[in-house]
Every structure is written in structure tokens, then in C-alpha cells.
N, C-alpha and C positions, 0 to 999 in steps of 0.2 A: 544627426537622425538616429545614429546607432543609441545614444544617450537616451533620447525620448522612448525607445524601443524596450530599454531597461529598466528605466523609471517607471512606463506601465507594468511592464511584466514585476517586479517589483512591489508594486502596490497592488498587483493582485495575488503575486506571493503571500503577502500579509493576509490578504482576505481569506485565504485559502486554507493559512496557517490554523484558522480553528477550527478548520474542518478535520485533521489530525487532530489538536491538543486535547478535544473534546473525546475523543476513542482513548488517549493515552490517560488521560484525568478517572472517566469512569472504568479504565480498568485497574488502575488503581484503589476503587471502588470495591470493583465486582472481584478480585481477585482473593482479597481476603475473606471477602463473604464468601464467595465460591469452593474456594480451598478448604474451607473448616467445614462446610455442609456436604458436600460433594466426594463421594470418594476418587480414590485416583482409577478406580474400574469402571465406575459409572463416570469421570471426567473422559478416559478413556475413549470409552462406546462412542460420547459426544463427538470427542477430537475426529474419530472414522467418517461417523457419519456428516460431522459437518464439511472434512475433506472430501466426501462422495458428492456432497450440493455442491462444493465447488468445482468438482473437475465436471460434472456434468451443465453448471450453469458457463462455462468455459467453451465446453465444446458446441452448446446451443448458442451464445452471441457473440464469443470473440469476433464473426465476421464481421459482425455489426457496430459493434463497438469501436473497432479500429474503422472504417469506413464511419463513421458520423464524424471523428474528428479530422478525416481524412477531406473530407466531401462536402464540407459546410458551408465552406468559403465557394467552392464553385457553383453550388445549388445558389449561394445567395447571389451571387454575381449573374444569374442568370433569370433571377425574380421568381425561383421556383421553391419558396421555404413550404409551400402548403406542401408540394409533391415529398419533396424531401421528409419534413417529420411525420405526415401522415405514414408515410413509408416506413418510417422506423420504428414509430409507436407499434403497428399493426404487426411487422415482422418480430416484432419482441414479444409482444404478447404470444402469435399463435405458436413462435417456436418455443418458449417457456412452458406451454400449457401442453405441448405435445408432450418436452421431455418431460414433464412431471409427470405424466397419467405413463408413459412406459418405462420411467424408475419405478415407479409406485410397482407398476404389476409387474416386472422384474422381478422387485424385491421380494414381491408377496411367492409368487413362482418358485424360487428357491430358499423363502422363510425357514426350510428344516434343517440348511446347510449355515445358516445365517445365524450369529451369538444372538440369544434373546434379548439383550440390549439394545441391541442395532433394530431388531425385529421392531421392537416398542417404539422407536423414532423413526420409523421409516414415515408414516403418514404426515409430523408435522416436518420432518424434512420435507418432504416432495413441497408441502406447499411453501416453505421456505425457498427452496428452488423457485418455485412461480414469480410471489409475489415481492420477497428482497431481491431478488436479481434484476425481476420489473425494475424497480427503483433505483438501484444500482446501475443500472445502465443507460438511462434513462438522462440520470444526471451528465451523463458525456455530454448532452446536446449544449449544458449553459456552459460546460468545461469547452468546445469547441466555438461558442460565438462567445468568450471572453465575459460571459456573464457570473464572473466569481463571485458576487452578492448572493444570487440564486442558486446556483451551486452551493454555496455556505449555509446559506439559512435551512435550507431542506433536508440539508446533510446530518447539520449538528441537531435540528430540530429531532429529524430521523432518530439520530443515535441516542439522546435523551431520553424521549416515549421509550424505544425499545429498551433501554440498560433500564429502565424506572420499571416495566414493568416484566423484565426476566427477573429481577432483584424481587420484586413482590413475589413471582413464583415459584424461585426458591427459596424463599425465607417464612412464607404463609402457610402454604397449603405443602411445602415440604415437596416441590413436585422433581427435585434433583436436574440431571442435563435435558430432562423433556422439558421443565421448566425454561430455560435459557432458552431455546430454540420457540417456544411457543410466545416468548414474551417481544422475542424478535418480529415472530409474525405479525402478533397483533399490533405492534410500537409502528411500522410499517402499513399495515392494512388502516390506520389512523391517518397518516399524513400520504397517500394514496392521491385525495380530492385533490391537496394542494399542490402536489407537482403536476396531475393533469390541467390544473387550471394556467400554471406557469407555461407548460407546454403550448399549450392554448397559443398564446401569448407571441410563441416563435412562430406557429403558422397552425394551420390546421389539421384537428388528428381525425378528421369523418372520413369512413374508409373509401369513400369515394374518390381521395384525392393518391390511394395507392398507385403506382406506377411501377412497371414492370423494369422500363430501362434503369428506374432507382436501385432495384432489386438488383438488377443486372451488374452495374456500376458496385454497387456492395461485394457481391460476389465474387468480382473479377480481382477487385483489392485486396479485402477481407478473407476469402477461403484459405488462402497459403496460412494466415494466420491462426487458426485453428489448430494443425499441426504443433505452431509457434506455442501458441497458448496451453495445448496439451502437454508440453515439453517443460513449459513452465510451470504448471501444474505440478509435475512429478520431480523439477527439482526445489519445490519447495514444500512437498506435502507427502509425498511417495515414501519418504522414509518413515512416516506414522505408522504405515503399513508393513514395510519392512521389521519394524521395531516389534508391533504386534503380533506378525508371525514367527519371528524369531526369537523374541525376549518374550515379554509380557503384557496384558491391557496397562498395568500398573508403571511399566515403565512409558507406555506411550502416554499416563497421565503427566507424569512426572515431566518429559520431554516437551511436551503439547504448553504445560504454563509457561515455564521458562523459553520456550519458542516463542508463544505467543506475546508477552512481555519484553522482549527483546526486540521483536521486530515492531511491535506499537510504538516505541521510545523511538527508533532509527526514524520509523516513517514519519513522525512528527516532522521532521525537517524535510525528507527525502519524496514523499508526496507533494506539499503542496508547491516544491522548483518544478517537479515531473509534471503535474498537471498544468501548470503554468507553462511550461515549454514546449510541449506539442505544439496546440496553436499559434504560440506566437511566432515559431520557429517555421511553420506552414502558411499564414499570412505574412511574414519577413520575404520568407521565398518565393511568395506568389507574387507579392507586391513590387519587392525594391530588389532580387533575385540573391543569386547565389552569393556572392562574394560580401553582402552585409551579414545574410545569414551564416557564414562562417564566423562573423567577427562577435555575433551573438553566441554561438555554440561556445567559444572561447573563454568569456565572458558568464556564462552560464555555470563551466565547469568550475570557473574559481570561486563563484558563489557558493556552488554546491561544496566544494572540500572546504570553504570557510566555516559553513556551518556542520557538516557533517562528520569531520573529521575529530573537532574536541568532543564531540557529541562521543566517539567511539572512543575515544580516551578515556573519557568519563565515566563510559559505564564501565571499562573495566575496570578501575577504580573503585568503584562502589556496588559494585554488584554482588560481593558478599552481604553488606548491609542491608542493601534493596530487598532481596529478596528474605533476609532475616527480618524485616519490617513488614511487606506488604503478603507474605506465602503462610500457610500454613506448616508446623513441622515437619511434616513429611516430606512435602515438596521442597526445602530449600537446599538441600544436597546438591541441586542442577544450577546451582550461581553460577558455574562455568562456562553455561548453554548463552546466558545476555551477550556475552562481548563477541561469543562467535557467531551467532545470529547477526547481531548488529552488524558486523564486518560482512557478512553476506548480503544485508538488505543494502548497504552501501556499496558495493560492487553491483548490484542491480540496477541503482541510478546512474552508473557512472557508462552501463550497459546501454539505458534509454539513451544517454548523451552521444554517448559514440554511434550507435546507433542512425542519429539524425539522417546521414546522407542516402542511405539505401530506403529511410522512410518516405522520403521527399522525393524521391526519385521512384516512388513505387515498387520497389524492387525486395517484395515482400518474402520471397523461397526465399532469400539469403537468411532473414530472420528466423525463419522457420528451421534450414540444414542448421545453422548455429545450435540452436536451442536444444534441437533434437542431440544431435553429439555432445550437448553437454548435460541433457539430463541422461542419457545413454550409461555417462562417465559416471554419474551420480551413483545411478541406479547397483551399477556393479561396485563402486565404491563402498556402497551400503552394505550390500550381500554380503559382501569379501569382510568387509572391515568391524559391521555389528558384532559378528557372534564370538570374536577375540576379545573385544574392547567395551560393548556396549553403546548404550543412547549416546553417550557422547559422542561416538565416533559420527555420525550420523550430524553431525553441529561442522565439524569439522571437513566431511566430506563437501556439505555445503559450500564451507569457501571455497572450496579446490572448485569444486564447480562454476562457482560464478568467476572466480577468476580465469579457468578457462572461455567461458562466454563472452568474458569482456576482450581478450585477446584473439579471439574467432572477429569477433565483433571489428575492435579495431581496423585490424587488418584485412576484412573484407570490405568495409565502409568507407576506406581512405579513397578509391578511385573515384567516389561519387562526390565526397565531401570532406577534406583534408581537416581533421581533427588536431588543431596546435594547440597543444594543453602548456598553460603557463607553469613551468615547472619550477622557477624560481618563486613563484605566487606558495605553490602550494608548499615547499622547503620551509619557508618562514611561517607557514601555519600548522605544520604538524612541529616546527621546534615549539611555538608558541602553546601546543599541548600537549605535549613532551610535559614541558614545564609546569602546566596547569595540575596534568596525572600525579608528578611526583610531590608536590605541595601537597595533594588532597592524601596520598598515602604517611607521606613523611608526618603530617597533623592528625589524621584520623586514625590509621590502618589497623593500629591496637585496640581502638575504641569499641565498645559492643555496639550492636545494632538494634538502635534505638530513631525515631523519631526525630528527633532535635538531633543527635549528629546529621543523619542522613541530610537534612535540612541544611546544615552548616557545610558538608560536603560540597551541597549545590552550590550555594552562594560563596565560599570559598573557591571554588571554582571559575564561575561566571569570570569575578573579580580578577584573579591572575591571568586566566584567559584572554580578556579585555584589555587589559595593562600588556601584557607579552605581545601579543598581535599588534600594539599601537608600537611598542617600543621596539619592535623589528621590522616597523615598516609594512607592515601586512594589510593596511588600509589606506586607501585611495584617500585626498580630498573631498574629490566630488563624490565617493560614497558616505565620509564623514558627514557631508551636507544634507543626503538623503536621508542618512539614519536622523540628523538631528530636527528635520521635517517631519520624518514619520513621526517622531516621540511627539515633538510640538504638538500636531493635530491629535494625536491619541491623548494627549492630558490636556487640551481642549474639549473635545469631547466627553470627558469624563468629569470635567467643571462644570458642562453645561447639563450634563444630566442630576451632577448631584444639588444644582441649584433651582 
């Protein structure tokens, strides 16, 4: 049973992988373009308005997003998917439209005290809040239903369309940061009809199926997740405001570019596993019980470490060359942030694994208080350290904050589900990753930053890590068989398409 669950989860994770790969690859295209055509100050305004939009989106939708994943299978068992889907769609729509209207009104009410760059971005920011967030949140339905293919296709199509339009508006009419947001809004608008069509396959989206009892279930489970989501936002994005207030918009731009790159690269691995884990754990818990769910949690921890630890070591080894290749000259000094942000993102992924017990037992108030404590620590640390050490302090304060959150989550989740950490496997993974990073630094550390050098570093890193991990016994027999089958299927598909 455990092997079957993990095989299914592995197949889903591989399907979700392109969902993170595409944004990571598009960032490698957009960052060189944007950092050469958009000033650090304009990019700083974009980062601030984007951060504000994400905060309002979290406040408006966190209670729905968490409930979608937790309750999908409950309503499916009751044969009430029409009620579930319709309530989800209309709760998202009405909440986001209200939030966008209030944000726009508030922005114009205080336009005299807001920076001019922020005011200029307000209308397109409000449109982004309503439309882009609806698209992102509604994808949780496919995630909850283990419909990895539908999730991946819509997410990838939206990313590619939005990115292409953003590049056009930045490069041709030269709209600057406004063009990034405009392209994203239009890209989501193009894919909205296809999203609604897929949602109708899951259940009715007609307003007549909206049910108060479904809203009550969402509220009882999800409302404690709103303060937790706000606290999570503070952990990730509040440092931009503190840097902007205590330092300059230019430093916000420097920090935001490096932060975004480090986060996207690590999310390439973290998100497919995290997206897969939640629904798999809930389905296992509901149908097979807690004992098997605990075993699944342990194996997820192992796979997570096997994928993220070498990526973290690799980012640290190539950070200077990476920023030298993919950013404009004025952004390159911020390269140390890459590894720091990657570390924080990895810790956040471990938090999600550690918190499985409280999620399954619907103890969302624990998640709320843990995240609020870590956010408070982060804000105080940034206020104290940024004036003295500059924007680099924000990256290291983020690491400390996520470590605190992981410790709190681990401690408070154990009464509900014992997290059995495979320390021996993790030690072997760290050893193999350390050998990989050492090889990259020894061979290429003194070379100049070029595309060919960076590609050679990546190739060497993958080769050394794979060989080292096999040498230290880090890959088990059944895992080798699964990887072999996955590679053969991928090769077969490529062969059929080529013919």
C-alpha cells in the first residue's frame, strides 16, 4: 500500500515539476530583459505594489484555499461536488472583487501621501488582485482532486502567455513595471475561459448550487488560516517595506531581484513535492488511517531532502556566476542573497511537512500562532539589523525566522502525528551534496561568469551528486526502479512525438 501511494505521489510530483520549471525558465529570460530596461527604483515600486497585492489576496482567499484541499474528498464522498465547486467559485469571485474595489478606493484616498510610482500602478494592481488571484486559487481544486495534468497544463499555459505579454509591453512600448503587471493580467484573462471549462468538469459553477453549510465549513477550518497567511506574507515580503522605509527604493529593487531568483529556483523542487503531499496525505489519512500517513510523511521528508539539499549547495556554489550571467551590472552585487533565500525556502518546505499532523486534525489555530510568532521575530529582527547591515540582513533574518517556525511546528505537531525524520538518509544526502559543491568550486570557482561556465557547473554538479549519492547508498533499489521506469516512459513519449 505504501509503495503504491508513493508511486502515485511520485508520478504527480513529476507532472507538477514543469509547473515550477516553466516559471524558473521564464525568469531566466525576463530577468536579463527587465533588469536592463527597468531602473532599480521602478522595479522597487513594482516589488512593493506586487507585495501589497499578494497580501490582500492572502487575506481574501486564504480561508478558501486551505479549505478546498481539506474538504474536497469529504464532499466527494457525500456526492455533493456541485455544491462544493459552485460555493468555491462564487466565494472566490465575490471576495476578490470586493477586495480589489476596497484596495483601489483606499489607494486613491491616500494618493497624496503615497509615492507617485505606487499610485501609477494602482489600477493594474487591482486588476491583478481580482483576476490573477482567482486563477491561482481556483487551481487548488485540481490539486485537491489529484488532477495533476489539468493543474499543470493551465498553470504552464498561463505562465507562458503572461510572460510573453509582459516581455512585449516592457520591450516594445517600454511601459516599465506597469508593463509587467499588464502582461500578467492579460495573460490570465486569455486563459480564464479554459479554466472555467475545466472547473465545470469537476462540478457545477451555477450560483444556485452555492450552499451556506459549505461556506460555514470553509470558515470554521479556514479563518484561522488567514492570520497564518498574513504572518506568512510578513515572513516573505515585509522586509521589502522595511528596506524601502529605512533604506532606499534602489535597495528594494536589488534585494527583490535576487530574492525572486533564489526563491524561484528552490521552488522548482519544493513546490511539486508540497503540492503533491497535501492531497496525498489527506486521502491516505481519510481512507487508510494515521499509521500509514506517518510512514508517507517520513518518505516525503526523505525525497524532499534528496531533491532540495543538493540544489541548495549548488546555488551557493554558482551564485556569483549565475547573477553575473542573468542580471544587469547594477544588480549583481546582491548574489549572496540567492543561497540565503534558497535556504529559507527549503526550511519553509520542511515546515509544511512538519505541520501535517495539525492540518490533518484540523488544528489550524496552532498553525496561526506558530506563523505569527515567526513573523513577529522576523519584523523585529529586520527593524534592528537593516539600518546597521543593509538589505543583506533581511535575507539572514528570514533564515532565522523560518528556522524558528520549523522548530515551533515540529514541537507542537508531535502530539498529533509523530514526524519520524530519516537522519541517516539525510546525512548521506548532505555528504553527497557537499562533495558536489566542492567539485564545482575547485574546478570553476576562479573562472569568469559566462553562460558556458554556468552550464558546465550545472552539468558537473548533477553528475557528481548522482555518483556520490549512489556511492554512499543514498538511493534504494525500488527508487532506482521507479526512476528507470519514469525515464523510459519519458524517452518513449519523446520518441513517439519525434516520429
